[in-house]
N, C-alpha and C positions, 0 to 999 in steps of 0.2 A: 542660569535662572531656572527654577522649576515652577510649573503651574499645577495647581490642584483644583479639581472641579468635581462637583457631584452631579450625577445624572439620575433623575427620577425614572426608575425602570417600570413605571406603571403602564406605559404605552408600548405597543408593538414596535414602533419605530425606535424608541429608546432602547428596548431590548435588543434590537438588531444592531444598533450602534455599539452597545456594550459588548455584544458578541464579537463584532469586528475589532474593537479596541483590544480585546483580550488576545487576538491573534498577532498583534504587533509586538515584536520582541523588546522594543524600547519603552513600552508602557508598563508602568509598575502599578499593580492594583494592591491597595492596602486593605486591611481588615474592615475598614469602615466604607468600602466600596468607592473611595475617591481614587482618581488616577493622577499620577505624577508625570508631567511632560517637561522636558528641558526646553530652553529657548531654541536650541538647534532643531528639536523635534517639532516645535510649534512652527518654525520656519518651513520645514518640510511639508507639514500638513497644509499650511497656507498656500504653498506653491502648488501642491496637488489640487487643492480646492480651486485655485485660480485657473489651472489647466482644465479642470472639469467645467467650470463656469464659462470659459471661453471656447469650449468645444475642442480643445487640443487633445483631450483624452476621452476615451469611450467609456460610457457608463452603461450599466445593465440593470434592469428591474430584477427583483427577487425571482419572479416567475421565469425570466429569461435565463438566469443562472441555474435554477433547478432544471429547466428544460435542457440546457447545455450539458449539465452533469449527467442527466438521464440518457443522453445520446452517446456519451463516451463509451468506448468498448473496453472491457476489462481483459487484461492478458495480452 
């Protein structure tokens, strides 16, 4: 099964979500900016969300991510 949904990119949070979704190799973006997810991928996303909500996985704010990237040494 494939899911299609539209994300209104007018907010910064929505833009961040769209940016993240584009990094996932199993997400297909069509010309109309809808994303296609299979049932298997929805299951993966639900599992990841459950892990995040239960505290089993660590989450970071955007500022924490930027700070972490800035501290990494190149070379």
